N, C-alpha and C positions, 0 to 999 in steps of 0.2 A: 374619867379613865378608870379601867378596871384595876383592882388591886393586884399587885404582882407579888410573887413568892419566889424563893430560891429553890431550884431543884438540882440535886447532884447526880451526875451520871458518870459512869466509869468507861473510859476509852483507852486503848493502847496509846502510849505516848506518841509513837509515830503517826497513827491515824489522826490524832488530835492536831499535830503539828501540820500535817498535810492539809487537813481540813481548814484550819485557821489561814493557811496561805491561799487556798482555793476561795474561801468566803471573803477574805480581804480583797482579792482580785475582783470580786463580784460587788465590792463596796459595802460589805456587811461583816459582822462579827460572828462568832459561833453561837451566841445567844440568839441573835436575830435569825440565824439560819434555822435553828431548832424551833423557834417560834413559827416561822413559815411552814416548816414541815408539820407541826402540830396542828396549825390552822388548816392547812390543805387536807391533812388526814381527816379532820372533823367535817369539813365541807363535802368531801367525796365519800366519807363514810368507809374509807379503806386507806391502806398505804398508797400514796399518790405516785407510785412508780412500780414498775414490774420487778419482782424479785424472782431471780431464776438461777439455776446452776448450769453453766455451759455444757456440761457433760450431757445434759438432756436436750440439747438443741437439735433442731432437725438435721442440721449438717453433720454433727458428730454421730447421731444415731445412724444416718445413712452411711457413713464411713465405717462404723462398727459392723453393720449389716453386711457390707461388702467384704470386709475382712473376715468375717465368720464364714460367709459363702465361699471366699477363696480358700480358707483353711479346711473347710470341709471337702472342697473339691481337690485338695492336695496341691494347690497351686503356691501356697505359702506355709511356712512352719511358724510356730510361736517365736522361734529365733528371728525370723524376718520382721515380725511385728514389733519386737523389742528394738531391733535395730532401726527400724523406720522412725521411731520417735526420738 
């Protein structure tokens, strides 16, 4: 078996607690989950899941384009946009 070492990482307390609950429900602890993440990253040569900002999603970009077109056509005002959200 490979030699193991301790690694220290910093997480927000709430994130750590939520992660521990999730991983416990999946039958593992935080250490095992991070080991799985590291191994999958090495196997795939990348982070093993998509990282994205929902702002840049196709759906949101289409909504923004429609809002801009409506504003430019005088159909809505900035006030209408603020009130919609």
